[in-house]
C-alpha atoms as a printed R data frame, in Angstrom:
    type eleno elety resid chain resno       x        y      z
1   ATOM     1    CA   UNK     A     1  56.544  -79.439 19.459
2   ATOM     2    CA   UNK     A     2  58.416  -76.751 20.484
3   ATOM     3    CA   UNK     A     3  58.579  -75.423 16.598
4   ATOM     4    CA   UNK     A     4  62.515  -74.198 16.848
5   ATOM     5    CA   UNK     A     5  62.864  -75.834 13.796
6   ATOM     6    CA   UNK     A     6  59.777  -76.115 12.324
7   ATOM     7    CA   UNK     A     7  59.978  -77.455  8.366
8   ATOM     8    CA   UNK     A     8  64.028  -77.840  8.526
9   ATOM     9    CA   UNK     A     9  65.232  -80.798  7.246
10  ATOM    10    CA   UNK     A    10  68.303  -82.378  9.987
11  ATOM    11    CA   UNK     A    11  70.753  -85.038  8.444
12  ATOM    12    CA   UNK     A    12  71.243  -87.059 12.036
13  ATOM    13    CA   UNK     A    13  74.175  -89.800 11.848
14  ATOM    14    CA   UNK     A    14  74.377  -92.295 14.194
15  ATOM    15    CA   UNK     A    15  70.135  -91.748 14.675
16  ATOM    16    CA   UNK     A    16  70.493  -95.212 15.767
17  ATOM    17    CA   UNK     A    17  70.727  -97.085 19.288
18  ATOM    18    CA   UNK     A    18  73.229 -100.105 19.901
19  ATOM    19    CA   UNK     A    19  71.036 -100.848 22.736
20  ATOM    20    CA   UNK     A    20  68.817 -101.222 24.738
21  ATOM    21    CA   UNK     A    21  67.478  -97.293 25.772
22  ATOM    22    CA   UNK     A    22  68.237  -93.719 24.568
23  ATOM    23    CA   UNK     A    23  71.984  -93.140 23.012
24  ATOM    24    CA   UNK     A    24  72.891  -89.483 22.164
25  ATOM    25    CA   UNK     A    25  71.639  -89.443 18.665
26  ATOM    26    CA   UNK     A    26  68.692  -91.212 19.183
27  ATOM    27    CA   UNK     A    27  67.666  -88.839 21.791
28  ATOM    28    CA   UNK     A    28  68.521  -85.643 19.564
29  ATOM    29    CA   UNK     A    29  66.831  -87.409 16.207
30  ATOM    30    CA   UNK     A    30  63.347  -87.447 18.276
31  ATOM    31    CA   UNK     A    31  64.246  -83.844 20.044
32  ATOM    32    CA   UNK     A    32  64.998  -82.681 16.694
33  ATOM    33    CA   UNK     A    33  60.913  -84.182 15.080
34  ATOM    34    CA   UNK     A    34  59.305  -82.837 18.220
35  ATOM    35    CA   UNK     A    35  61.113  -79.045 17.551
36  ATOM    36    CA   UNK     A    36  59.212  -79.628 14.018
37  ATOM    37    CA   UNK     A    37  62.062  -80.902 12.264
38  ATOM    38    CA   UNK     A    38  61.847  -83.267  9.390
39  ATOM    39    CA   UNK     A    39  64.407  -86.076 10.451
40  ATOM    40    CA   UNK     A    40  66.656  -88.550  8.210
41  ATOM    41    CA   UNK     A    41  67.564  -90.990 10.632
42  ATOM    42    CA   UNK     A    42  70.793  -92.341  9.466
43  ATOM    43    CA   UNK     A    43  72.679  -95.769 10.717
44  ATOM    44    CA   UNK     A    44  74.903  -98.404  9.838
45  ATOM    45    CA   UNK     A    45  72.442 -100.508 10.939
46  ATOM    46    CA   UNK     A    46  68.944 -100.487  9.351
47  ATOM    47    CA   UNK     A    47  66.879 -101.608 11.831
48  ATOM    48    CA   UNK     A    48  67.913  -98.943 14.728
49  ATOM    49    CA   UNK     A    49  67.663  -96.209 12.460
50  ATOM    50    CA   UNK     A    50  63.979  -98.027 11.709
51  ATOM    51    CA   UNK     A    51  63.417  -97.640 15.496
52  ATOM    52    CA   UNK     A    52  64.326  -94.418 15.607
53  ATOM    53    CA   UNK     A    53  62.368  -93.549 12.630
54  ATOM    54    CA   UNK     A    54  59.553  -95.029 13.641
55  ATOM    55    CA   UNK     A    55  59.479  -93.599 17.645
56  ATOM    56    CA   UNK     A    56  59.487  -90.269 15.610
57  ATOM    57    CA   UNK     A    57  56.470  -90.865 13.886
58  ATOM    58    CA   UNK     A    58  54.319  -92.628 16.695
59  ATOM    59    CA   UNK     A    59  54.809  -88.916 17.846
60  ATOM    60    CA   UNK     A    60  53.422  -87.268 14.572
61  ATOM    61    CA   UNK     A    61  57.011  -86.332 13.386
62  ATOM    62    CA   UNK     A    62  58.817  -86.802  9.764
63  ATOM    63    CA   UNK     A    63  61.481  -89.552  9.944
64  ATOM    64    CA   UNK     A    64  63.039  -91.609  6.573
65  ATOM    65    CA   UNK     A    65  65.861  -93.613  6.879
66  ATOM    66    CA   UNK     A    66  69.076  -94.294  5.176
67  ATOM    67    CA   UNK     A    67  71.565  -97.340  5.893
68  ATOM    68    CA   UNK     A    68  75.360  -96.215  5.843
69  ATOM    69    CA   UNK     A    69  79.110  -96.987  6.482
70  ATOM    70    CA   UNK     A    70  79.793  -92.800  7.013
71  ATOM    71    CA   UNK     A    71  83.137  -93.876  6.976
72  ATOM    72    CA   UNK     A    72  83.079  -94.075  2.638
73  ATOM    73    CA   UNK     A    73  83.138  -91.416  0.879
74  ATOM    74    CA   UNK     A    74  80.348  -93.199 -1.823
75  ATOM    75    CA   UNK     A    75  78.641  -93.620  0.653
76  ATOM    76    CA   UNK     A    76  78.015  -90.222  2.149
77  ATOM    77    CA   UNK     A    77  77.700  -88.640 -1.013
78  ATOM    78    CA   UNK     A    78  74.864  -91.020 -1.499
79  ATOM    79    CA   UNK     A    79  73.025  -89.904  1.537
80  ATOM    80    CA   UNK     A    80  72.944  -86.375  1.120
81  ATOM    81    CA   UNK     A    81  71.789  -87.184 -2.096
82  ATOM    82    CA   UNK     A    82  68.628  -89.258 -0.963
83  ATOM    83    CA   UNK     A    83  68.104  -86.690  1.808
84  ATOM    84    CA   UNK     A    84  67.724  -83.753 -1.498
85  ATOM    85    CA   UNK     A    85  65.788  -86.316 -3.595
86  ATOM    86    CA   UNK     A    86  63.219  -86.890 -0.313
87  ATOM    87    CA   UNK     A    87  63.295  -83.240  1.347
88  ATOM    88    CA   UNK     A    88  64.767  -81.045 -1.287
89  ATOM    89    CA   UNK     A    89  67.160  -79.480  0.831
90  ATOM    90    CA   UNK     A    90  69.169  -79.640  4.064
91  ATOM    91    CA   UNK     A    91  69.313  -77.515  6.916
92  ATOM    92    CA   UNK     A    92  71.000  -79.555  9.703
93  ATOM    93    CA   UNK     A    93  73.404  -82.018  9.906
94  ATOM    94    CA   UNK     A    94  74.451  -83.597 13.587
95  ATOM    95    CA   UNK     A    95  76.982  -85.996 13.753
96  ATOM    96    CA   UNK     A    96  77.248  -88.347 16.400
97  ATOM    97    CA   UNK     A    97  78.668  -91.490 15.109
98  ATOM    98    CA   UNK     A    98  81.474  -92.604 17.290
99  ATOM    99    CA   UNK     A    99  83.236  -95.678 19.223
100 ATOM   100    CA   UNK     A   100  84.998  -95.826 22.451
101 ATOM   101    CA   UNK     A   101  86.832  -98.892 23.916
102 ATOM   102    CA   UNK     A   102  89.370  -99.094 26.985
103 ATOM   103    CA   UNK     A   103  93.061 -100.429 24.712
104 ATOM   104    CA   UNK     A   104  96.213  -99.353 26.654
105 ATOM   105    CA   UNK     A   105  98.734  -97.002 25.096
106 ATOM   106    CA   UNK     A   106 101.472  -99.758 24.042
107 ATOM   107    CA   UNK     A   107  98.655 -102.877 23.606
108 ATOM   108    CA   UNK     A   108  96.527 -100.704 20.814
109 ATOM   109    CA   UNK     A   109  97.155 -101.648 17.425
110 ATOM   110    CA   UNK     A   110  98.106 -100.287 14.241
111 ATOM   111    CA   UNK     A   111  94.303 -101.467 12.965
112 ATOM   112    CA   UNK     A   112  92.431 -100.094 15.828
113 ATOM   113    CA   UNK     A   113  94.473  -96.698 15.965
114 ATOM   114    CA   UNK     A   114  93.115  -96.454 11.978
115 ATOM   115    CA   UNK     A   115  89.877  -97.662 12.963
116 ATOM   116    CA   UNK     A   116  89.058  -95.371 15.810
117 ATOM   117    CA   UNK     A   117  89.946  -92.217 13.193
118 ATOM   118    CA   UNK     A   118  88.201  -93.454 10.504
119 ATOM   119    CA   UNK     A   119  85.087  -93.533 12.751
120 ATOM   120    CA   UNK     A   120  85.210  -90.797 15.190
121 ATOM   121    CA   UNK     A   121  87.112  -87.999 12.844
122 ATOM   122    CA   UNK     A   122  86.859  -89.047  9.461
123 ATOM   123    CA   UNK     A   123  83.514  -89.822  8.873
124 ATOM   124    CA   UNK     A   124  82.646  -86.753 10.403
125 ATOM   125    CA   UNK     A   125  84.859  -84.407  7.693
126 ATOM   126    CA   UNK     A   126  83.318  -86.439  5.082
127 ATOM   127    CA   UNK     A   127  79.842  -85.657  6.257
128 ATOM   128    CA   UNK     A   128  81.034  -82.453  6.519
129 ATOM   129    CA   UNK     A   129  81.940  -81.998  2.994
130 ATOM   130    CA   UNK     A   130  79.359  -83.519  1.559
131 ATOM   131    CA   UNK     A   131  76.838  -81.271  3.369
132 ATOM   132    CA   UNK     A   132  78.222  -77.626  3.508
133 ATOM   133    CA   UNK     A   133  77.683  -77.327 -0.412
134 ATOM   134    CA   UNK     A   134  73.712  -78.244 -0.589
135 ATOM   135    CA   UNK     A   135  73.357  -75.938  2.783
136 ATOM   136    CA   UNK     A   136  75.181  -73.195  0.747
137 ATOM   137    CA   UNK     A   137  72.083  -73.359 -1.586
138 ATOM   138    CA   UNK     A   138  69.740  -72.728  0.910
139 ATOM   139    CA   UNK     A   139  68.641  -69.196  0.839
140 ATOM   140    CA   UNK     A   140  69.843  -66.891  3.646
141 ATOM   141    CA   UNK     A   141  66.981  -66.925  5.847
142 ATOM   142    CA   UNK     A   142  65.979  -63.892  8.011
143 ATOM   143    CA   UNK     A   143  63.588  -62.617 10.724
144 ATOM   144    CA   UNK     A   144  60.598  -60.537 11.336
145 ATOM   145    CA   UNK     A   145  63.500  -57.379 12.119
146 ATOM   146    CA   UNK     A   146  65.651  -58.566  9.607
147 ATOM   147    CA   UNK     A   147  68.419  -59.976 11.454
148 ATOM   148    CA   UNK     A   148  70.267  -62.767  9.617
149 ATOM   149    CA   UNK     A   149  69.488  -66.297 10.540
150 ATOM   150    CA   UNK     A   150  71.589  -68.197  8.251
151 ATOM   151    CA   UNK     A   151  71.879  -70.929  6.008
152 ATOM   152    CA   UNK     A   152  72.488  -74.075  8.067
153 ATOM   153    CA   UNK     A   153  74.322  -75.701 10.913
154 ATOM   154    CA   UNK     A   154  76.243  -77.860 11.659
155 ATOM   155    CA   UNK     A   155  76.432  -79.923 15.077
156 ATOM   156    CA   UNK     A   156  79.310  -82.713 16.044
157 ATOM   157    CA   UNK     A   157  79.573  -84.587 18.833
158 ATOM   158    CA   UNK     A   158  83.156  -84.751 20.824
159 ATOM   159    CA   UNK     A   159  83.984  -85.687 24.126
160 ATOM   160    CA   UNK     A   160  85.406  -83.989 27.322
161 ATOM   161    CA   UNK     A   161  87.677  -86.889 26.956
162 ATOM   162    CA   UNK     A   162  88.853  -84.470 23.796
163 ATOM   163    CA   UNK     A   163  90.155  -81.968 26.460
164 ATOM   164    CA   UNK     A   164  91.174  -83.464 29.822
165 ATOM   165    CA   UNK     A   165  92.146  -87.024 31.427
166 ATOM   166    CA   UNK     A   166  89.252  -89.320 32.453
167 ATOM   167    CA   UNK     A   167  91.082  -92.057 34.455
168 ATOM   168    CA   UNK     A   168  90.809  -94.436 31.551
169 ATOM   169    CA   UNK     A   169  93.742  -95.136 29.077
170 ATOM   170    CA   UNK     A   170  91.843  -94.957 25.672
171 ATOM   171    CA   UNK     A   171  93.856  -93.138 23.765
172 ATOM   172    CA   UNK     A   172  92.253  -93.395 20.283
173 ATOM   173    CA   UNK     A   173  89.414  -92.530 21.532
174 ATOM   174    CA   UNK     A   174  90.354  -89.439 23.192
175 ATOM   175    CA   UNK     A   175  92.819  -88.359 20.376
176 ATOM   176    CA   UNK     A   176  89.897  -88.812 17.626
177 ATOM   177    CA   UNK     A   177  87.508  -86.964 19.735
178 ATOM   178    CA   UNK     A   178  89.954  -83.807 20.256
179 ATOM   179    CA   UNK     A   179  90.296  -84.133 16.558
180 ATOM   180    CA   UNK     A   180  87.061  -82.954 16.093
181 ATOM   181    CA   UNK     A   181  87.172  -79.042 17.818
182 ATOM   182    CA   UNK     A   182  89.522  -78.061 15.616
183 ATOM   183    CA   UNK     A   183  87.521  -80.099 12.894
184 ATOM   184    CA   UNK     A   184  84.777  -77.651 13.936
185 ATOM   185    CA   UNK     A   185  85.955  -74.308 14.293
186 ATOM   186    CA   UNK     A   186  87.951  -74.107 11.204
187 ATOM   187    CA   UNK     A   187  84.465  -74.972  9.603
188 ATOM   188    CA   UNK     A   188  83.388  -72.120 11.760
189 ATOM   189    CA   UNK     A   189  85.322  -69.886 10.315
190 ATOM   190    CA   UNK     A   190  85.538  -70.909  7.271
191 ATOM   191    CA   UNK     A   191  81.687  -70.551  6.896
192 ATOM   192    CA   UNK     A   192  80.545  -67.728  8.929
193 ATOM   193    CA   UNK     A   193  80.315  -65.506  5.977
194 ATOM   194    CA   UNK     A   194  78.233  -68.020  4.318
195 ATOM   195    CA   UNK     A   195  75.567  -68.050  6.832
196 ATOM   196    CA   UNK     A   196  76.434  -72.078  8.566
197 ATOM   197    CA   UNK     A   197  77.409  -72.029 11.468
198 ATOM   198    CA   UNK     A   198  79.407  -75.371 13.205
199 ATOM   199    CA   UNK     A   199  79.692  -75.951 17.047
200 ATOM   200    CA   UNK     A   200  80.566  -78.692 18.816
201 ATOM   201    CA   UNK     A   201  79.246  -80.557 22.297
202 ATOM   202    CA   UNK     A   202  81.193  -82.626 24.770
203 ATOM   203    CA   UNK     A   203  79.129  -84.845 26.730
204 ATOM   204    CA   UNK     A   204  81.016  -86.161 30.086
205 ATOM   205    CA   UNK     A   205  79.907  -89.159 31.269
206 ATOM   206    CA   UNK     A   206  76.505  -90.480 30.557
207 ATOM   207    CA   UNK     A   207  74.459  -93.239 30.801
208 ATOM   208    CA   UNK     A   208  73.762  -94.389 27.594
209 ATOM   209    CA   UNK     A   209  73.955  -97.828 25.782
210 ATOM   210    CA   UNK     A   210  77.148  -97.154 23.850
211 ATOM   211    CA   UNK     A   211  79.100  -97.271 27.373
212 ATOM   212    CA   UNK     A   212  77.643 -100.674 28.251
213 ATOM   213    CA   UNK     A   213  79.900 -103.227 26.168
214 ATOM   214    CA   UNK     A   214  83.488 -101.379 25.945
215 ATOM   215    CA   UNK     A   215  83.753 -100.110 29.344
216 ATOM   216    CA   UNK     A   216  81.571 -102.080 31.965
217 ATOM   217    CA   UNK     A   217  85.143 -104.534 33.016
218 ATOM   218    CA   UNK     A   218  86.248 -101.341 33.395
219 ATOM   219    CA   UNK     A   219  83.902  -99.546 35.940
220 ATOM   220    CA   UNK     A   220  82.239 -102.169 36.926
221 ATOM   221    CA   UNK     A   221  84.031 -105.483 37.014
222 ATOM   222    CA   UNK     A   222  81.427 -106.286 34.692
223 ATOM   223    CA   UNK     A   223  78.234 -105.286 37.113
224 ATOM   224    CA   UNK     A   224  76.152 -102.829 35.380
225 ATOM   225    CA   UNK     A   225  74.793 -101.801 38.286
226 ATOM   226    CA   UNK     A   226  78.385 -101.521 39.819
227 ATOM   227    CA   UNK     A   227  79.623  -99.563 36.880
228 ATOM   228    CA   UNK     A   228  76.322  -96.761 37.439
229 ATOM   229    CA   UNK     A   229  77.167  -96.534 40.679
230 ATOM   230    CA   UNK     A   230  80.902  -95.689 39.979
231 ATOM   231    CA   UNK     A   231  80.112  -93.528 37.091
232 ATOM   232    CA   UNK     A   232  77.765  -91.417 38.946
233 ATOM   233    CA   UNK     A   233  80.334  -91.270 41.821
234 ATOM   234    CA   UNK     A   234  82.575  -89.224 39.560
235 ATOM   235    CA   UNK     A   235  80.294  -86.772 38.543
236 ATOM   236    CA   UNK     A   236  79.783  -83.607 40.664
237 ATOM   237    CA   UNK     A   237  76.295  -83.484 40.520
238 ATOM   238    CA   UNK     A   238  76.142  -87.230 41.704
239 ATOM   239    CA   UNK     A   239  74.430  -88.783 38.607
240 ATOM   240    CA   UNK     A   240  75.191  -89.115 34.915
241 ATOM   241    CA   UNK     A   241  73.864  -87.307 32.375
242 ATOM   242    CA   UNK     A   242  71.748  -88.815 29.863
243 ATOM   243    CA   UNK     A   243  71.080  -88.909 26.092
244 ATOM   244    CA   UNK     A   244  68.849  -86.261 26.035
245 ATOM   245    CA   UNK     A   245  71.009  -83.880 27.906
246 ATOM   246    CA   UNK     A   246  72.927  -84.090 24.760
247 ATOM   247    CA   UNK     A   247  69.755  -83.726 22.458
248 ATOM   248    CA   UNK     A   248  68.910  -80.654 24.477
249 ATOM   249    CA   UNK     A   249  71.732  -79.012 23.597
250 ATOM   250    CA   UNK     A   250  72.159  -80.031 20.179
251 ATOM   251    CA   UNK     A   251  68.127  -78.864 19.613
252 ATOM   252    CA   UNK     A   252  69.566  -75.178 20.591
253 ATOM   253    CA   UNK     A   253  72.824  -75.041 18.923
254 ATOM   254    CA   UNK     A   254  70.856  -75.858 15.333
255 ATOM   255    CA   UNK     A   255  67.942  -73.780 16.669
256 ATOM   256    CA   UNK     A   256  67.813  -69.592 15.314
257 ATOM   257    CA   UNK     A   257  68.328  -69.241 19.098
258 ATOM   258    CA   UNK     A   258  71.992  -69.208 18.633
259 ATOM   259    CA   UNK     A   259  72.094  -67.825 15.533
260 ATOM   260    CA   UNK     A   260  75.693  -65.550 16.592
261 ATOM   261    CA   UNK     A   261  77.028  -68.866 17.882
262 ATOM   262    CA   UNK     A   262  79.598  -70.649 16.188
263 ATOM   263    CA   UNK     A   263  82.905  -72.335 16.611
264 ATOM   264    CA   UNK     A   264  81.690  -73.210 19.683
265 ATOM   265    CA   UNK     A   265  82.626  -76.386 22.289
266 ATOM   266    CA   UNK     A   266  79.373  -76.603 24.857
267 ATOM   267    CA   UNK     A   267  80.423  -78.641 27.575
268 ATOM   268    CA   UNK     A   268  77.547  -80.887 28.634
269 ATOM   269    CA   UNK     A   269  79.200  -82.508 31.891
270 ATOM   270    CA   UNK     A   270  77.273  -82.005 34.776
271 ATOM   271    CA   UNK     A   271  80.478  -79.861 36.119
272 ATOM   272    CA   UNK     A   272  83.076  -82.492 35.724
273 ATOM   273    CA   UNK     A   273  85.821  -80.515 33.819
274 ATOM   274    CA   UNK     A   274  84.982  -77.457 35.940
275 ATOM   275    CA   UNK     A   275  86.868  -79.309 38.791
276 ATOM   276    CA   UNK     A   276  90.595  -79.124 39.339
277 ATOM   277    CA   UNK     A   277  90.840  -82.081 39.997
């Protein structure tokens, strides 16, 4: 373990994986624990959360689970209470919950529009709102040289779909992921003087379980190998990133190495958005 987050308490919302492999939240939870943090693995699927917590425990880390639909205020408040009961504090909030679907604009129903906003955007507002008072109660930490290190950190997982057209008409996904950015910036500035940082990560085309079912027809006609090949070819690197790339970025933003970084949008996309076309 690196010790970058030694004895910090991290809530990872969306810590499970929707299928075999390593999603962004699952990988981030493991990396937070490897950095010395105690992790509350939160997911709507208790078995998925338990799998992640079991991996952390198997590596000698500390993790507990909590089952929550984070679109519900009562469950979000219960999540915060559970973390405080079990660990006594909250140092980091990692928001990873999100859904994606290929639905052309005129085919998107009112119900689907609302569902995307509830899961992808409202959930982040609810968790941030519930956690911020607990973070404010933390002592203001300093390093050996007396430099201020803050009271807490929030890491919100957005997407480059929120700032670029990616060739797929998933308007609800793009709009809700884009909405995470002003949400994060507002919290960052509002709480900067109170020692709480907030930053967003914008993953690009990632090889994670979440994209398989909703996008396999879009990219590969149902053939997973063709889907991976097509998505790899779209990346300047020649290959997609994965959950570990997002997780390493998250650990950096949550750590004291990023003590003077807040309101930032860290793009993790292998150069995808750096291209003119």
